[in-house]
N, CA, C, O and the ligand as a Tripos MOL2 file, in Angstrom:
@<TRIPOS>MOLECULE
protein
  225   223    57     0     0
PROTEIN
NO_CHARGES

@<TRIPOS>ATOM
      1 N          23.4490    4.5540  103.3880 N.3       1 MET1
      2 CA         22.8740    3.8360  102.2310 C.3       1 MET1
      3 C          22.9840    2.3260  102.5010 C.2       1 MET1
      4 O          23.8110    1.7980  103.2440 O.2       1 MET1
      5 N          22.0230    1.7080  101.7850 N.am      2 LYS2
      6 CA         21.9340    0.1590  101.8540 C.3       2 LYS2
      7 C          23.0710   -0.4220  101.2420 C.2       2 LYS2
      8 O          23.6090    0.0800  100.2550 O.2       2 LYS2
      9 N          23.5070   -1.6050  101.8680 N.am      3 LYS3
     10 CA         24.6270   -2.2930  101.2650 C.3       3 LYS3
     11 C          24.3140   -2.7330   99.8260 C.2       3 LYS3
     12 O          25.1480   -2.6550   98.9240 O.2       3 LYS3
     13 N          22.8990   -3.2620   99.6380 N.am      4 GLU4
     14 CA         22.4900   -3.7490   98.3460 C.3       4 GLU4
     15 C          22.6710   -2.8260   97.2790 C.2       4 GLU4
     16 O          22.6780   -3.2570   96.1260 O.2       4 GLU4
     17 N          22.8240   -1.5680   97.5190 N.am      5 LEU5
     18 CA         23.1090   -0.3500   96.4570 C.3       5 LEU5
     19 C          24.4330   -0.5560   95.8220 C.2       5 LEU5
     20 O          24.6710   -0.1330   94.6900 O.2       5 LEU5
     21 N          25.3330   -1.2310   96.5700 N.am      6 LEU6
     22 CA         26.5910   -1.4270   95.8950 C.3       6 LEU6
     23 C          26.5540   -2.1610   94.8190 C.2       6 LEU6
     24 O          27.4590   -1.9640   94.0080 O.2       6 LEU6
     25 N          25.5970   -3.1240   94.5240 N.am      7 ASP7
     26 CA         25.5190   -3.8730   93.3390 C.3       7 ASP7
     27 C          25.0780   -3.1030   92.2070 C.2       7 ASP7
     28 O          25.3230   -3.5510   91.0870 O.2       7 ASP7
     29 N          24.4350   -1.9590   92.3330 N.am      8 ILE8
     30 CA         24.0060   -1.1510   91.2190 C.3       8 ILE8
     31 C          24.8330    0.0070   90.8450 C.2       8 ILE8
     32 O          24.7900    0.5500   89.7410 O.2       8 ILE8
     33 N          25.7060    0.4070   91.9820 N.am      9 LEU9
     34 CA         26.4970    1.4890   91.8610 C.3       9 LEU9
     35 C          27.8250    1.2170   90.9880 C.2       9 LEU9
     36 O          28.4070    0.1450   91.1590 O.2       9 LEU9
     37 N          28.3410    2.1830   90.0260 N.am     10 CYS10
     38 CA         29.4620    1.9540   89.5300 C.3      10 CYS10
     39 C          30.1990    3.3200   89.4470 C.2      10 CYS10
     40 O          29.5780    4.3500   89.7080 O.2      10 CYS10
     41 N          31.4830    3.3520   89.0970 N.am     11 CYS11
     42 CA         32.2830    4.6480   89.0780 C.3      11 CYS11
     43 C          31.6610    5.6470   88.1160 C.2      11 CYS11
     44 O          31.4720    5.3200   86.9440 O.2      11 CYS11
     45 N          31.3480    6.8090   88.5530 N.am     12 PRO12
     46 CA         30.8320    7.8180   87.8150 C.3      12 PRO12
     47 C          31.8400    8.3690   86.6650 C.2      12 PRO12
     48 O          31.4680    9.0140   85.6840 O.2      12 PRO12
     49 N          33.0120    8.0500   86.9190 N.am     13 THR13
     50 CA         34.1130    8.6170   86.0390 C.3      13 THR13
     51 C          34.2780    7.5240   84.8030 C.2      13 THR13
     52 O          34.3240    7.9460   83.6470 O.2      13 THR13
     53 N          34.3500    6.3590   85.0330 N.am     14 CYS14
     54 CA         34.7070    5.4170   84.1050 C.3      14 CYS14
     55 C          33.7710    4.1700   83.9850 C.2      14 CYS14
     56 O          33.9520    3.2910   83.1420 O.2      14 CYS14
     57 N          32.7580    4.1660   84.8960 N.am     15 LYS15
     58 CA         31.6970    2.9950   84.8690 C.3      15 LYS15
     59 C          32.3800    1.7080   85.4150 C.2      15 LYS15
     60 O          31.7840    0.6340   85.3250 O.2      15 LYS15
     61 N          33.5550    1.7850   85.9510 N.am     16 GLY16
     62 CA         34.1960    0.6510   86.4280 C.3      16 GLY16
     63 C          33.5510    0.0130   87.7650 C.2      16 GLY16
     64 O          32.6170    0.6590   88.2400 O.2      16 GLY16
     65 N          33.8790   -1.0150   88.3430 N.am     17 ASN17
     66 CA         33.4640   -1.6390   89.4810 C.3      17 ASN17
     67 C          34.0280   -0.9240   90.6680 C.2      17 ASN17
     68 O          35.1750   -0.4850   90.5790 O.2      17 ASN17
     69 N          33.3430   -0.7600   91.7730 N.am     18 LEU18
     70 CA         33.7740   -0.0870   92.9110 C.3      18 LEU18
     71 C          34.0180   -1.0140   93.9530 C.2      18 LEU18
     72 O          33.2500   -1.9620   94.1160 O.2      18 LEU18
     73 N          35.1560   -0.8120   94.7820 N.am     19 ASP19
     74 CA         35.3860   -1.6790   96.0280 C.3      19 ASP19
     75 C          34.9350   -0.6360   97.0770 C.2      19 ASP19
     76 O          35.0500    0.5830   96.9470 O.2      19 ASP19
     77 N          34.3890   -1.3080   98.1660 N.am     20 LEU20
     78 CA         33.9860   -0.5260   99.4010 C.3      20 LEU20
     79 C          34.7050   -0.8760  100.5180 C.2      20 LEU20
     80 O          34.8920   -2.0540  100.8210 O.2      20 LEU20
     81 N          35.1470    0.1050  101.1900 N.am     21 LYS21
     82 CA         35.7350    0.0740  102.5270 C.3      21 LYS21
     83 C          34.7590    0.7040  103.5700 C.2      21 LYS21
     84 O          34.5540    1.9180  103.5530 O.2      21 LYS21
     85 N          34.1800   -0.0840  104.4440 N.am     22 ILE22
     86 CA         33.2530    0.3030  105.3670 C.3      22 ILE22
     87 C          33.9540    0.8300  106.7380 C.2      22 ILE22
     88 O          34.7190    0.1050  107.3750 O.2      22 ILE22
     89 N          33.6600    2.0230  107.0960 N.am     23 ASN23
     90 CA         34.3400    2.5680  108.2860 C.3      23 ASN23
     91 C          33.2480    2.5550  109.6170 C.2      23 ASN23
     92 O          33.5670    2.4610  110.8020 O.2      23 ASN23
     93 N          31.9220    2.6730  109.0750 N.am     24 LYS24
     94 CA         30.8950    2.6110  110.1200 C.3      24 LYS24
     95 C          29.6990    2.2280  109.5550 C.2      24 LYS24
     96 O          29.2770    2.7760  108.5370 O.2      24 LYS24
     97 N          29.0100    1.1820  110.2160 N.am     25 GLU25
     98 CA         27.7940    0.5150  109.7920 C.3      25 GLU25
     99 C          26.8220    0.3980  110.9430 C.2      25 GLU25
    100 O          27.1860    0.0180  112.0560 O.2      25 GLU25
    101 N          25.5830    0.7310  110.6540 N.am     26 GLU26
    102 CA         24.6060    0.5840  111.5950 C.3      26 GLU26
    103 C          23.2930   -0.0310  110.8670 C.2      26 GLU26
    104 O          22.8030    0.4780  109.8590 O.2      26 GLU26
    105 N          22.7730   -1.2220  111.5250 N.am     27 LYS27
    106 CA         21.6410   -1.8890  111.1000 C.3      27 LYS27
    107 C          21.6000   -2.1770  109.5910 C.2      27 LYS27
    108 O          20.5640   -1.9710  108.9590 O.2      27 LYS27
    109 N          22.6750   -2.6350  109.0240 N.am     28 GLY28
    110 CA         22.8080   -3.0310  107.6340 C.3      28 GLY28
    111 C          23.0600   -1.8030  106.6960 C.2      28 GLY28
    112 O          23.2570   -1.9770  105.4930 O.2      28 GLY28
    113 N          23.0510   -0.5990  107.2460 N.am     29 GLU29
    114 CA         23.3190    0.5740  106.4400 C.3      29 GLU29
    115 C          24.6730    0.9660  106.7000 C.2      29 GLU29
    116 O          25.2370    0.8330  107.7860 O.2      29 GLU29
    117 N          25.2420    1.5260  105.5110 N.am     30 ILE30
    118 CA         26.6050    2.0410  105.7440 C.3      30 ILE30
    119 C          26.3980    3.4670  105.8200 C.2      30 ILE30
    120 O          25.7150    4.1380  105.0470 O.2      30 ILE30
    121 N          27.1480    3.9290  106.9770 N.am     31 ILE31
    122 CA         27.1640    5.3380  107.5620 C.3      31 ILE31
    123 C          28.3440    6.0380  106.9520 C.2      31 ILE31
    124 O          28.2550    7.1090  106.3520 O.2      31 ILE31
    125 N          29.4240    5.3850  107.1370 N.am     32 GLU32
    126 CA         30.6670    6.0560  106.6610 C.3      32 GLU32
    127 C          31.4140    4.9410  105.9400 C.2      32 GLU32
    128 O          31.4070    3.7650  106.3030 O.2      32 GLU32
    129 N          32.1110    5.4660  104.7980 N.am     33 GLY33
    130 CA         32.9780    4.4500  104.1630 C.3      33 GLY33
    131 C          33.6330    5.2260  102.9890 C.2      33 GLY33
    132 O          33.5060    6.4320  102.7780 O.2      33 GLY33
    133 N          34.3460    4.3500  102.2700 N.am     34 VAL34
    134 CA         35.0310    4.9220  100.9830 C.3      34 VAL34
    135 C          34.9350    3.8730   99.9070 C.2      34 VAL34
    136 O          35.2730    2.6970  100.0410 O.2      34 VAL34
    137 N          34.3780    4.4930   98.6990 N.am     35 PHE35
    138 CA         34.3870    3.6470   97.5350 C.3      35 PHE35
    139 C          35.6920    3.9410   96.8150 C.2      35 PHE35
    140 O          36.1610    5.0790   96.8210 O.2      35 PHE35
    141 N          36.2950    2.9090   96.1830 N.am     36 SER36
    142 CA         37.4590    3.1310   95.4340 C.3      36 SER36
    143 C          37.2100    2.3010   94.0850 C.2      36 SER36
    144 O          36.7420    1.1630   94.1350 O.2      36 SER36
    145 N          37.5140    2.8660   92.9920 N.am     37 CYS37
    146 CA         37.2940    2.2930   91.7660 C.3      37 CYS37
    147 C          38.4320    1.4160   91.3940 C.2      37 CYS37
    148 O          39.5830    1.8420   91.4900 O.2      37 CYS37
    149 N          38.1530    0.1010   90.9360 N.am     38 LYS38
    150 CA         39.0980   -0.8700   90.6320 C.3      38 LYS38
    151 C          39.8340   -0.5160   89.4340 C.2      38 LYS38
    152 O          40.9480   -1.0070   89.2460 O.2      38 LYS38
    153 N          39.2380    0.4090   88.4850 N.am     39 LYS39
    154 CA         39.7510    0.5720   87.1500 C.3      39 LYS39
    155 C          40.5900    1.9230   87.1390 C.2      39 LYS39
    156 O          41.7160    1.9240   86.6410 O.2      39 LYS39
    157 N          40.0350    3.0760   87.6930 N.am     40 CYS40
    158 CA         40.6940    4.3070   87.5290 C.3      40 CYS40
    159 C          41.1790    4.7010   88.9420 C.2      40 CYS40
    160 O          41.7910    5.7680   88.9890 O.2      40 CYS40
    161 N          41.0310    4.0940   89.9870 N.am     41 SER41
    162 CA         41.5630    4.3990   91.3050 C.3      41 SER41
    163 C          41.0600    5.7200   91.8460 C.2      41 SER41
    164 O          41.7180    6.3540   92.6710 O.2      41 SER41
    165 N          39.8510    6.1490   91.3660 N.am     42 CYS42
    166 CA         39.2780    7.2790   92.1230 C.3      42 CYS42
    167 C          38.5500    6.8930   93.3140 C.2      42 CYS42
    168 O          38.0250    5.7830   93.4050 O.2      42 CYS42
    169 N          38.4980    7.7520   94.2170 N.am     43 ASN43
    170 CA         37.8910    7.5620   95.6240 C.3      43 ASN43
    171 C          36.6910    8.3480   95.7360 C.2      43 ASN43
    172 O          36.6000    9.5090   95.3350 O.2      43 ASN43
    173 N          35.6750    7.6210   96.3490 N.am     44 TYR44
    174 CA         34.4810    8.5960   96.7090 C.3      44 TYR44
    175 C          34.0300    8.1640   98.0360 C.2      44 TYR44
    176 O          33.9680    6.9810   98.3710 O.2      44 TYR44
    177 N          33.7030    9.2050   98.8140 N.am     45 THR45
    178 CA         33.3730    8.9160  100.2360 C.3      45 THR45
    179 C          31.8170    8.7730  100.4140 C.2      45 THR45
    180 O          31.0000    9.2710   99.6400 O.2      45 THR45
    181 N          31.5150    8.0500  101.5030 N.am     46 ILE46
    182 CA         30.1200    8.0580  102.1660 C.3      46 ILE46
    183 C          30.0380    8.7570  103.3920 C.2      46 ILE46
    184 O          30.7450    8.3640  104.3210 O.2      46 ILE46
    185 N          29.2620    9.7650  103.5540 N.am     47 GLU47
    186 CA         29.2270   10.4050  104.9150 C.3      47 GLU47
    187 C          27.8690   10.6040  105.1680 C.2      47 GLU47
    188 O          27.0580   10.8740  104.2820 O.2      47 GLU47
    189 N          27.5510   10.4590  106.5500 N.am     48 ASP48
    190 CA         26.1690   10.3970  107.1570 C.3      48 ASP48
    191 C          25.2440    9.5480  106.1850 C.2      48 ASP48
    192 O          24.1000    9.9220  105.9260 O.2      48 ASP48
    193 N          25.7280    8.5290  105.7240 N.am     49 GLY49
    194 CA         24.9320    7.5790  104.9360 C.3      49 GLY49
    195 C          24.6610    7.9100  103.4850 C.2      49 GLY49
    196 O          24.0430    7.1320  102.7590 O.2      49 GLY49
    197 N          25.1080    9.0200  103.0900 N.am     50 ILE50
    198 CA         24.9230    9.6000  101.7570 C.3      50 ILE50
    199 C          26.3870    9.2930  100.9060 C.2      50 ILE50
    200 O          27.4590    9.7350  101.3200 O.2      50 ILE50
    201 N          26.2880    8.5900   99.8400 N.am     51 PRO51
    202 CA         27.4520    8.3980   98.9560 C.3      51 PRO51
    203 C          27.6460    9.6360   97.9870 C.2      51 PRO51
    204 O          26.7840   10.0740   97.2260 O.2      51 PRO51
    205 N          28.8030   10.0730   98.1330 N.am     52 ASN52
    206 CA         29.3240   11.2540   97.2920 C.3      52 ASN52
    207 C          30.0030   10.8700   95.9520 C.2      52 ASN52
    208 O          31.2170   10.9190   95.7550 O.2      52 ASN52
    209 N          28.9990   10.4560   94.9940 N.am     53 LEU53
    210 CA         29.5460    9.8000   93.7510 C.3      53 LEU53
    211 C          29.6730   10.8500   92.5510 C.2      53 LEU53
    212 O          29.3020   10.5670   91.4120 O.2      53 LEU53
    213 N          30.1890   12.0030   92.8770 N.am     54 LEU54
    214 CA         30.2760   13.0520   91.8340 C.3      54 LEU54
    215 C          31.6140   12.7650   91.1540 C.2      54 LEU54
    216 O          32.6210   12.5460   91.8280 O.2      54 LEU54
    217 N          31.6230   12.7680   89.8420 N.am     55 PRO55
    218 CA         32.9450   12.7170   89.1300 C.3      55 PRO55
    219 C          33.7930   13.7970   89.4340 C.2      55 PRO55
    220 O          33.3940   14.9430   89.6400 O.2      55 PRO55
    221 N          35.0930   13.3850   89.4630 N.am     56 LYS56
    222 CA         36.1090   14.4580   89.7970 C.3      56 LYS56
    223 C          36.7790   15.0620   88.4890 C.2      56 LYS56
    224 O          37.6290   15.9470   88.5820 O.2      56 LYS56
    225 ZN         36.6760    4.5820   87.8320 Zn       57 ZN57
@<TRIPOS>BOND
     1     1     2 1
     2     2     3 1
     3     3     4 2
     4     3     5 am
     5     5     6 1
     6     6     7 1
     7     7     8 2
     8     7     9 am
     9     9    10 1
    10    10    11 1
    11    11    12 2
    12    11    13 am
    13    13    14 1
    14    14    15 1
    15    15    16 2
    16    15    17 am
    17    17    18 1
    18    18    19 1
    19    19    20 2
    20    19    21 am
    21    21    22 1
    22    22    23 1
    23    23    24 2
    24    23    25 am
    25    25    26 1
    26    26    27 1
    27    27    28 2
    28    27    29 am
    29    29    30 1
    30    30    31 1
    31    31    32 2
    32    31    33 am
    33    33    34 1
    34    34    35 1
    35    35    36 2
    36    35    37 am
    37    37    38 1
    38    38    39 1
    39    39    40 2
    40    39    41 am
    41    41    42 1
    42    42    43 1
    43    43    44 2
    44    43    45 am
    45    45    46 1
    46    46    47 1
    47    47    48 2
    48    47    49 am
    49    49    50 1
    50    50    51 1
    51    51    52 2
    52    51    53 am
    53    53    54 1
    54    54    55 1
    55    55    56 2
    56    55    57 am
    57    57    58 1
    58    58    59 1
    59    59    60 2
    60    59    61 am
    61    61    62 1
    62    62    63 1
    63    63    64 2
    64    63    65 am
    65    65    66 1
    66    66    67 1
    67    67    68 2
    68    67    69 am
    69    69    70 1
    70    70    71 1
    71    71    72 2
    72    71    73 am
    73    73    74 1
    74    74    75 1
    75    75    76 2
    76    75    77 am
    77    77    78 1
    78    78    79 1
    79    79    80 2
    80    79    81 am
    81    81    82 1
    82    82    83 1
    83    83    84 2
    84    83    85 am
    85    85    86 1
    86    86    87 1
    87    87    88 2
    88    87    89 am
    89    89    90 1
    90    90    91 1
    91    91    92 2
    92    91    93 am
    93    93    94 1
    94    94    95 1
    95    95    96 2
    96    95    97 am
    97    97    98 1
    98    98    99 1
    99    99   100 2
   100    99   101 am
   101   101   102 1
   102   102   103 1
   103   103   104 2
   104   103   105 am
   105   105   106 1
   106   106   107 1
   107   107   108 2
   108   107   109 am
   109   109   110 1
   110   110   111 1
   111   111   112 2
   112   111   113 am
   113   113   114 1
   114   114   115 1
   115   115   116 2
   116   115   117 am
   117   117   118 1
   118   118   119 1
   119   119   120 2
   120   119   121 am
   121   121   122 1
   122   122   123 1
   123   123   124 2
   124   123   125 am
   125   125   126 1
   126   126   127 1
   127   127   128 2
   128   127   129 am
   129   129   130 1
   130   130   131 1
   131   131   132 2
   132   131   133 am
   133   133   134 1
   134   134   135 1
   135   135   136 2
   136   135   137 am
   137   137   138 1
   138   138   139 1
   139   139   140 2
   140   139   141 am
   141   141   142 1
   142   142   143 1
   143   143   144 2
   144   143   145 am
   145   145   146 1
   146   146   147 1
   147   147   148 2
   148   147   149 am
   149   149   150 1
   150   150   151 1
   151   151   152 2
   152   151   153 am
   153   153   154 1
   154   154   155 1
   155   155   156 2
   156   155   157 am
   157   157   158 1
   158   158   159 1
   159   159   160 2
   160   159   161 am
   161   161   162 1
   162   162   163 1
   163   163   164 2
   164   163   165 am
   165   165   166 1
   166   166   167 1
   167   167   168 2
   168   167   169 am
   169   169   170 1
   170   170   171 1
   171   171   172 2
   172   171   173 am
   173   173   174 1
   174   174   175 1
   175   175   176 2
   176   175   177 am
   177   177   178 1
   178   178   179 1
   179   179   180 2
   180   179   181 am
   181   181   182 1
   182   182   183 1
   183   183   184 2
   184   183   185 am
   185   185   186 1
   186   186   187 1
   187   187   188 2
   188   187   189 am
   189   189   190 1
   190   190   191 1
   191   191   192 2
   192   191   193 am
   193   193   194 1
   194   194   195 1
   195   195   196 2
   196   195   197 am
   197   197   198 1
   198   198   199 1
   199   199   200 2
   200   199   201 am
   201   201   202 1
   202   202   203 1
   203   203   204 2
   204   203   205 am
   205   205   206 1
   206   206   207 1
   207   207   208 2
   208   207   209 am
   209   209   210 1
   210   210   211 1
   211   211   212 2
   212   211   213 am
   213   213   214 1
   214   214   215 1
   215   215   216 2
   216   215   217 am
   217   217   218 1
   218   218   219 1
   219   219   220 2
   220   219   221 am
   221   221   222 1
   222   222   223 1
   223   223   224 2
@<TRIPOS>SUBSTRUCTURE
     1 MET1         2 RESIDUE 1 A MET
     2 LYS2         6 RESIDUE 1 A LYS
     3 LYS3        10 RESIDUE 1 A LYS
     4 GLU4        14 RESIDUE 1 A GLU
     5 LEU5        18 RESIDUE 1 A LEU
     6 LEU6        22 RESIDUE 1 A LEU
     7 ASP7        26 RESIDUE 1 A ASP
     8 ILE8        30 RESIDUE 1 A ILE
     9 LEU9        34 RESIDUE 1 A LEU
    10 CYS10       38 RESIDUE 1 A CYS
    11 CYS11       42 RESIDUE 1 A CYS
    12 PRO12       46 RESIDUE 1 A PRO
    13 THR13       50 RESIDUE 1 A THR
    14 CYS14       54 RESIDUE 1 A CYS
    15 LYS15       58 RESIDUE 1 A LYS
    16 GLY16       62 RESIDUE 1 A GLY
    17 ASN17       66 RESIDUE 1 A ASN
    18 LEU18       70 RESIDUE 1 A LEU
    19 ASP19       74 RESIDUE 1 A ASP
    20 LEU20       78 RESIDUE 1 A LEU
    21 LYS21       82 RESIDUE 1 A LYS
    22 ILE22       86 RESIDUE 1 A ILE
    23 ASN23       90 RESIDUE 1 A ASN
    24 LYS24       94 RESIDUE 1 A LYS
    25 GLU25       98 RESIDUE 1 A GLU
    26 GLU26      102 RESIDUE 1 A GLU
    27 LYS27      106 RESIDUE 1 A LYS
    28 GLY28      110 RESIDUE 1 A GLY
    29 GLU29      114 RESIDUE 1 A GLU
    30 ILE30      118 RESIDUE 1 A ILE
    31 ILE31      122 RESIDUE 1 A ILE
    32 GLU32      126 RESIDUE 1 A GLU
    33 GLY33      130 RESIDUE 1 A GLY
    34 VAL34      134 RESIDUE 1 A VAL
    35 PHE35      138 RESIDUE 1 A PHE
    36 SER36      142 RESIDUE 1 A SER
    37 CYS37      146 RESIDUE 1 A CYS
    38 LYS38      150 RESIDUE 1 A LYS
    39 LYS39      154 RESIDUE 1 A LYS
    40 CYS40      158 RESIDUE 1 A CYS
    41 SER41      162 RESIDUE 1 A SER
    42 CYS42      166 RESIDUE 1 A CYS
    43 ASN43      170 RESIDUE 1 A ASN
    44 TYR44      174 RESIDUE 1 A TYR
    45 THR45      178 RESIDUE 1 A THR
    46 ILE46      182 RESIDUE 1 A ILE
    47 GLU47      186 RESIDUE 1 A GLU
    48 ASP48      190 RESIDUE 1 A ASP
    49 GLY49      194 RESIDUE 1 A GLY
    50 ILE50      198 RESIDUE 1 A ILE
    51 PRO51      202 RESIDUE 1 A PRO
    52 ASN52      206 RESIDUE 1 A ASN
    53 LEU53      210 RESIDUE 1 A LEU
    54 LEU54      214 RESIDUE 1 A LEU
    55 PRO55      218 RESIDUE 1 A PRO
    56 LYS56      222 RESIDUE 1 A LYS
    57 ZN57       225 GROUP 0 **** ****
């Protein structure tokens, strides 16, 4: 996923802001990483460039 997407993404559970920890990045795209919600502390992973933002 593109880094710019981070600006429009929010926590699917509480709509809070997300922090992103990038584990792998290629050509400005995030391949692997973890979103963590600043508000409810939920974690969401990015695998193969696809953010998995399903509410838990
Ligand atoms: Zn949240």
